[in-house]
Each structure stands twice: as structure tokens, then as C-alpha cells.
N, C-alpha and C positions, 0 to 999 in steps of 0.2 A: 799318786805320782809314781812313775816307774821309768827306768831307762830302757833303751832297746836291748842292752845286754841283760837286764833283769828279766825282760819278757822272753828272751831267748833261753834263759835258764829254766823258765816255766815250761817252755816247749820241751826241753830235754827231760824234765821231770815227768811230764804227761806221757811222753813216749817211752819212758822207763829205761832210758839209756844210762848205763853206769859210767861210761866215758865216751867222749867223741874226739875225733881227730881235729886238727887245726882247720883242715879244709871243710869238714862237716860243720864246725862251729861257724865258719864264714857263711855257709849256705843257710844255716838256721837264722842267722842275723839278717841275711838278705831277705828271707821269707817273712820275717817280722816287719822289716822296713816296707815290703810290698803290701802287707796287710794294713799297716798304719796309713799308707797313702790311699789305699782303697777306702778305708773307713772315713778318711777326711774328705775324699771326693764324694762319698755318699751323703755327707752333711749330717752325720749322726749327732744327736745332742751331746755336747761336751767337746766336740771338735772345733777347730778354729775357722769359723765363718764370719763374714761381716757384710753389712749392707751399706751402700754409699750412692750418692747422686752423680749424674753425669749428663752430658748433652751432646747432640750432634751439632755441627757448625753451620748447617743449612747450605743453601746453594752458593756456589762460587762462580762468578763471571770471569772468564778469561778473554782479554781483549787482544792478546798477542800470542797466538798459538801458531807454530810453524810446522808444517807437514808437507812432505813431497809424495807424489803418487807412488804407490806400491811399497811404501815404507811402513814398518810396524811400530814406529815410535814418532813422537812429536815433541817439540820443545816449547817452553814458554818462559818469559821473563817475569810473569806475574807470580806472586807469592802463592805457594801451594800448601798453605796451612792446613794440617789435619786431613790431607788427601791420602787415602790408604788403598791398598789392593782391594778390588771388588767394588770401589766407588764407580759411579756412572758418569761418563762424559758424553755430552750431546752436541752434535753438529747438524744443523739444518733438519731437526726433528728425528735424526737417527741416533739412537742411544747405543753406546758401546761400553762394555765392562772393562775397567782398567786392570791390567795384569799386575803392574807394580809401578812405583814412582821412584826415580833416582834423584835425590836432592844433594848429592855429593859435590856437584859443580854448579856453574851458572852458564847458561840457563838450566832450569830443571827439565828433566826428561820424563815423559809419560809413556810407558810401554803399553801398547794396545793388545799385545799377543800376536795375532795373525796380521799379515800385511793388509793394508787398505788400498784398493785398486786406484781410486781417484784421490786427487789432492783435497784435503779437508780445509774448511774455511778457517780464517784466523780468529773468528769469534766462537766461543764455546761456553757451555755451562756444565759445571761439575756438581753432581748431586752427592754431597758428603753424607754417607750413611753410617759411618763407623765411629767408634769411641775407643781410644787406647786405654787398656786396663792397667791397673797398678801392678799386678803380678800375673803370672801364667796359671794361677789357681783356677779350678773348674768353676764355671758360672752355672748356677742352678735356676735362678729366677730373674725375670726382667719385667719391669713395668715401663711402658712408654706413654707419656702424657697422662699418667694415672691409670692406664689400662693394662691389665696383665696380658702379656703376649707369650706365645709358645715357641719352643725350639723349631727350627725350620723343617719343612717337608721337602723331600727330594724333588717333587714335581713343581716346585715354586719357581717361576721364571726369575732369573737373576737381573735382567735389565728392565724390570718394571719399576715405575715410580708411583708414589701415592702415600697412603697412610700405613705405617709399619704394622705388620700383622705377626711377623715371626722374627727370630734372631738366631744367629749361630756364632760360635766362638772360633776364631782363627788365629794363626801364627804368621807374622810377617818375618820371613827368614832373611829379608834384605836388611831391615832395620833391627831385627832381633827383639820383637815385642809381641805381646798378646793383645788382641783387639776384638771388640764385639761389633758385629755387622747386622744391620736391620734390613728386613725384606718385607715388602718392597722398599726401595730407597725413599725416605721421606723427602718431600718438596719444601720443607721448612725446618727450622730448629725444633728438635724434639727433646723434651726433658725425660731423663731416664732415672730409675732406681734399680740398682743391680745388686744381687746377692751372689757373693763369690767366696770360694774357699781360699784360705791363706795358702801361699806357696811354702810348703815345709822344706823345700830344698833337699839336699842330700843328707840323709840321716846318718849319724855316726853311732857307735856303740854307747857313747855317753850322753846322747841326746835324751833329755828328760821330757816326758809327756805328762802334763798336768791334767790328765783326763780321769773321769770317774772309773772306779774299780770295775763296774759292770761292763764298761766299754773295753777296758784293757783285757778282761776275760775273753770277750768276743774276738779281740785281735789275736790273742794266743791261739784260740780255736781255729781261726781262719788261717793263721800262719802254718798250722799243722796241715790243713787242707792243701795249701799252696806247696808245702814241702813234699807231701805225698804225691802230688801231681807231677813232681819232677822225677819220681821213681816209677817207671813203667811196671815194675814187678809188684808194686804196692797199690794197684788200682782198687782192690776191694777195701783196703784200709782207707784210701782216699774217699771212697763213697761213704764209709762209716763215719769218718771224721766230718764230712760235709753234713751228714745227718745230725751229728752232735752239734755242729754250728747252728743248724736250723732249730734244734731243740732248745738251744741256749737262748734263742731270740723269740721263742714261742710266746712268752709272756708279753713281749712288746707287740707282737702281731695280734694277740688277743685283744689288745686295746684299740685295734682298728687302724694302726699306723703301719707304714711300710717298714718291713724288716731290714736290718743292715746288710750291706754287701749284696743287695738285690734279692735276699731271701724272702 
């Protein structure tokens, strides 16, 4: 166990600095915090990750959708439970990607993004492809109906429906929440198992990390790399520090597993 402040002291020791200014101390602590977050996002053994179950809500039938020609929004009095940005709304076999949903008033407003030239029908189907996540921590693995699926590819059409093959993690800036989106959009309720990093939030100097000593050592080494990268005159030192970080994880790599911080 160590605090951010204690790890910053180790950085100072390894750099061989006899004294640091208040500003330099703050920069060192910021570098340590950055290294901690990156280690947690990489999902190294000893960091805070968890697995949990979730599910999509399946198709939603709207019987009261109001839209006028050339408008980019539509309204509905139907309940829009778990409808999120990126879900698909279908009118007369035409599928459109929802930009975002405004539930602040009644009726609810569905934003389509660009305007639609003709008036849309009052009946519509929404393919709910998304799951709201408990935190904004990084998602690493997803299983859909017992099958492992991969992060999305850039060339995957966003308005396709079918069986989920890919996933991506997004942020809903309207509602202020992190969510997982499946691609293509499932046409039925889909059971999920998700592995996600804990959201560490803003670290303070007194934040305690109950992590293995070997991991804390790597964080110190990576903090030095980050710190050096902020100093253009110390590029050679940054390269050497990065090599030291890679050497520190060589034993882990030799075991056939992925090295920390992408090494």
C-alpha cells in the first residue's frame, strides 16, 4: 500500500533531486496520478476491475411519434425507457441513428441529427442496443449471449440490425453517463457480461493504493517517463526511462502475457 505522495517521493529519489519547488512537487504528483490511471485502464493484476451482468432492453414500439417534414426532431408520448444516443429508429423500413434523446419534458424528444425531408409515420420501432454502465471506467471485455465480442471496427455500419458482433464505449454528454453500445443493433434482448475498470476519480496526494509492490514500482517508473516527456530538453532521458520501464516488465512479458502500459 502506498499513497500518491509516497510514490511522488520515490520519483524524486530516483531522479536524484535534493530538493524540489512547490510547482515541481505538483507536477510530479500529477505524473504519478496519470501513471496510476493508465495502469488501471490497462487492467493489470492488482488494479481495480470487476465483471458484472447486464442486458439490452430489446425492441420498443412507438405508436405515437410526431414529426413534420424537414424537421430534425420528433416527439412521442410513449415511454422512452433506456433509449440512448446511437440507438436505431425505424420508419417504413428506413433505419436512422438517433443523435440523442431529451427526456426533460413531456412529450419526449428524439433528435435525428439531420433534417428529414418527408413527414415520418406515427408508428416506429426503436432498436435499443445500449446498456448504461455503473461508472465511466474503461471497458475491456464484453460477452453477448455467452459469446465473446470485440471492440468495434471503424468500417462497421452503424444503422445495421442483427446479432451483436462488436461493442464500443461512449459518453452521453446530455445525461452525463457512460454507456456500452452493441453493433449491429440486436433485434432482441441480449444478455451481457462486461468487464470494466473501476472509476478512480480524481486522485489526491493522500489517496491510498492497496496494490502489489511490483505494480507500484512500475507506476513510479512510468511516472518518470511521463514527467520526462513534459520536458523537451530531456528527450534522451525520457527514452532511457521508457527503456527502464520496459526492462522492469520483461519478466512479465517472458511469461507470455501483455506487458503493462502497452509495453
